[in-house]
C-alpha positions, -999 to +999 in steps of 0.1 A: +000+000+000+011+032-010+012+065+012-013+094+010+006+118-015-004+146+010+012+129+038+044+124+021+071+139+041+089+169+026+128+164+024+142+203+030+177+204+027+200+236+031+219+255+007+245+280+018+250+295-014+238+290-052+262+259-055+250+242-026+211+252-038+220+234-073+233+204-055+206+199-026+175+201-056+198+174-082+201+153-055+165+153-042+156+182-020+116+187-023+125+224-008+155+242+002+163+270+027+189+297+019+195+337+029+204+366+017+235+385+031+216+397+060+189+389+084+201+350+080+209+326+112+241+322+093+259+349+083+293+325+077+278+309+051+278+324+014+244+332+010+228+347-017+235+384-036+195+393-048+202+380-085+215+347-070+184+341-051+165+352-079+182+326-103+179+304-074+147+303-075+142+300-111+163+269-108+144+254-083+110+261-094+120+252-129+124+216-117+096+218-088+113+223-061+105+255-031+126+278-018+120+292+020+143+320+026+152+329+066+151+359+080+152+345+116+178+371+136+165+388+160+171+424+147+182+452+170+160+485+169+187+501+142+183+474+116+142+479+112+148+501+081+173+483+064+152+451+073+120+469+051+144+473+023+155+436+024+117+425+025+109+449-004+137+430-024+124+393-016+092+407-023+106+408-060+122+376-059+088+356-046+103+326-026+078+304-016+078+311+021+102+330+048+113+316+077+111+338+107+113+341+148+105+377+155+069+384+155+078+420+145+101+408+114+065+393+102+050+428+103+077+439+086+075+412+058+038+419+054+041+454+052+060+449+024+052+419+006+022+409-007+006+378+012+039+363+020+038+329+035+053+327+070+072+295+085+082+304+120+116+296+127+126+270+155+144+301+170+112+311+186+110+278+207+079+264+197+072+230+227+032+228+230+002+225+212-014+259+226+013+277+208+015+264+177-022+268+176-016+307+185+007+311+157-015+291+131-040+318+144-014+347+133-015+333+096+014+313+103+014+284+080+040+258+093+063+258+126+095+249+130+096+232+161+123+234+189+146+206+188+140+202+225+104+178+220+104+139+217+089+120+193+061+114+215+057+152+224+053+158+189+027+133+183+004+147+207+010+188+194-001+168+161-032+155+176-041+187+196-039+209+162-054+221+134-051+191+102-039+223+083-011+236+104+023+225+092+051+210+116+092+210+103+115+196+125+155+190+123+163+155+116+195+154+107+230+178+115+246+199+140+227+204+173+233+234+195+241+236+232+216+262+239+177+265+240+168+261+205+198+283+196+191+309+215+227+317+226+247+339+246+282+325+247+294+337+214+285+372+220+300+371+256+337+355+242+339+369+206+312+400+207+297+376+176+256+377+179+247+345+178+214+358+177+221+378+149+238+350+123+273+354+139+278+324+162+316+314+168+302+280+185+324+284+217+303+253+229+327+229+206+356+247+222+375+229+251+367+241+283+387+237+323+378+239+354+394+267+378+397+265+415+383+298+429+409+303+457+441+287+444+435+297+405+445+262+395+431+252+363+427+220+353+406+199+327+369+184+336+381+150+324+350+128+317+374+109+286+405+101+275+408+129+255+393+156+274+359+171+283+333+185+259+302+193+283+288+216+261+297+199+224+264+184+213+264+150+188+253+160+155+215+146+147+210+112+130+174+105+124+177+079+089+171+050+107+136+065+121+117+081+096+089+058+098+085+067+137+089+111+124+064+105+097+039+084+120+045+115+145+029+137+119+058+157+110+052+173+076+087+185+067+122+168+074+151+195+081+183+187+071+207+211+095+242+226+070+243+259+057+280+259+064+287+226+054+302+217+019+283+211-014+297+176-011+282+172+020+245+187+009+247+161-019+253+131+002+234+137+029+198+150+007+203+121-013+208+092+019+170+109+029+157+108-003+165+073-014+152+064+026+122+087+021+111+068-011+116+039+002+094+043+033+065+060+007+068+026-016+051+003+012+053+020+043+039-008+061+070-031+050+094-005+052+129-020+062+158+008+070+184+003+043+217+001+065+244+008+034+224+045+037+243+046+069+273+041+057+270+069+032+262+092+061+293+081+076+314+091+047+306+132+055+327+150+081+308+146+110+308+146+146+296+113+164+257+108+156+230+106+181+192+110+178+191+142+197+160+149+222+136+127+201+139+094+225+150+108+262+156+144+278+188+152+287+191+141+321+182+107+306+203+104+279+242+114+285+250+098+255+239+133+242+274+151+246+302+145+214+334+131+231+354+143+202+355+164+171+344+161+134+350+130+125+361+128+084+359+091+068+362+098+031+386+126+011+367+147-014+392+153-046+373+163-075+336+171-090+323+163-126+311+191-137+294+173-169+296+148-189+295+134-226+276+110-248+309+089-242+305+088-207+338+112-205+332+136-178+350+167-172+359+172-133+373+200-110+398+184-087+407+211-057+395+240-080+417+235-108+400+223-141+414+187-150+414+165-182+389+140-188 
C-alpha cells in the first residue's frame, strides 16, 4: 500500500550558497532554505546576492522544487529600516516562504510583501500545541518545532492542532548547546552575535575548571582526551523516518548551510532514498543500512538521536567526545559528461583533463 501523497513528508535541505542549492535540488530535496547576506542565522555561509537568489528560485521552480528564505535573526532597533528594504527586495524575487522568528519581522514582511507565506523558525522555541495554535491564528502556515521535543511530545502536539497546521523538525545535522539556538556564549567571548547570525560556536571549544582560591586550572575530564561538556552530538534520524512520519511531521529538515556542497549532496541523497523507500511501502518498510555508511562518510561529529527519545538528564549520550570525524576524502567534482560518458571534473578548484 502506498502512502497518501498529501502525507508524504517534505525533504528540506540547506542551501548555503548557489552551488549548494543546485546540489540539494539535483540530489532529491523537495525544498531548500537559504538567505541573503543579512538577517539569516548563518552569516558565515556564502549566502546569496539578490540576483543569485532570483536565479536559485528560478532553478528550483523549473524542477518543481520550493525555496524558503530565512529572515530569522532577532534584529535590533537600528536594523529595522534596512530590514524593510530587504523585504521589498525579497518581495520582487518571490520565494515560496519566509522562515521568521521575531513577530515584529513578520509584520515588516507583511507590510512590504504581498501575501508572504510565513514559517516560524525554531528560534521561536515552540514546544506545545497552545503556541502552535496561537501562531496558526496569526496566519503562520508552518511551525519549525524546537529541537527539545521528544517524538511522543510531537505526536501529541500533532493530535491537538488543526490538520492544516504544518510541523517541521530538524532530523539531521548539528545540535546547539542552547535552547533551540538562543545562546549568548558567542557574544560574550567573541562579540559575535549568535542571535544575529554570527555564532562562533564556542560550545565546541575545550573548557577547563579553575579552583576559586588557588587559581589552578584543571581539565574536567570525562573521557580520555578531555571534556566537551557543551558540545552536542550531531543528530541523525535516518533510521527512524517511519516513526517521524507517523508522529505527523510534515517536513524533515537537514541542518548544514555551513557545510560543503559534497555534504549537501550526500546527505540529501541518502534521505531521499530512505524516504522514497518508506513511501513505496510504509507497512513493510525496512531501513537500508548502506545509507548509514553514506552518512558516516561525510564530515560529522559523533551521531545521536537528539532529544527525540529522551531528555538530556536521561541521555548522557547527547554529548560528543570528540571533534569532527572525516572518513572520506573529497577530491573532485564532475561538472558534466558527454555521450561517450567521459566526464569533465574539477579537482581542488583546478580544471582537470577528462
